[in-house]
C-alpha positions in Angstrom: -40.3 8.8 -20.9 -41.8 11.1 -18.3 -44.5 8.5 -17.6 -41.9 5.8 -17.1 -40.0 8.0 -14.6 -43.2 8.8 -12.7 -44.2 5.1 -12.7 -40.7 4.1 -11.5 -39.8 7.2 -9.4 -39.0 5.2 -6.2 -36.6 2.9 -8.1 -35.0 5.7 -10.2 -34.4 8.0 -7.3 -33.2 5.3 -4.9 -30.6 4.5 -7.6 -29.6 8.1 -7.9 -29.4 8.4 -4.1 -27.1 5.4 -3.8 -24.9 6.8 -6.6 -24.7 10.2 -5.1 -23.9 8.8 -1.7 -21.1 6.6 -3.1 -19.6 9.6 -4.9 -19.6 11.7 -1.8 -18.0 8.9 0.3 -15.4 8.3 -2.5 -14.5 12.0 -2.4 -14.1 12.0 1.3 -12.0 8.9 1.6 -9.9 9.4 -1.6 -6.2 9.2 -1.2 -4.1 12.1 -2.3 -2.6 11.3 -5.7 0.3 13.7 -5.2 1.5 12.4 -1.9 5.2 13.1 -1.3 7.8 10.5 -0.7 11.5 10.7 -0.1 14.4 8.3 0.0 17.8 9.2 1.5 21.2 7.7 1.9 23.6 7.7 4.9 24.8 11.1 6.3 22.5 13.0 4.0 20.4 16.1 4.6 17.0 15.9 2.9 14.3 18.6 2.9 10.8 17.9 1.8 8.1 20.5 1.6 4.9 21.2 -0.2 6.0 24.7 -1.2 8.9 27.1 -1.1 11.8 26.3 1.2 14.4 28.8 2.6 17.5 27.2 4.1 20.3 29.1 5.8 23.7 27.4 6.4 25.2 28.1 9.9 28.8 29.3 9.8 
């Protein structure tokens, strides 16, 4: 097996290089799976946040 790798090192490592490059590019350009979306109706108040929300009602 080692002899085959040594004989084909240029082909093997160029394949690994392409694979690693594609993985890095995929991680960089990946869309967020948990993207927030919101639908609302007329005259409604909607609050959307990625964490805790504190809301005070004015009197």
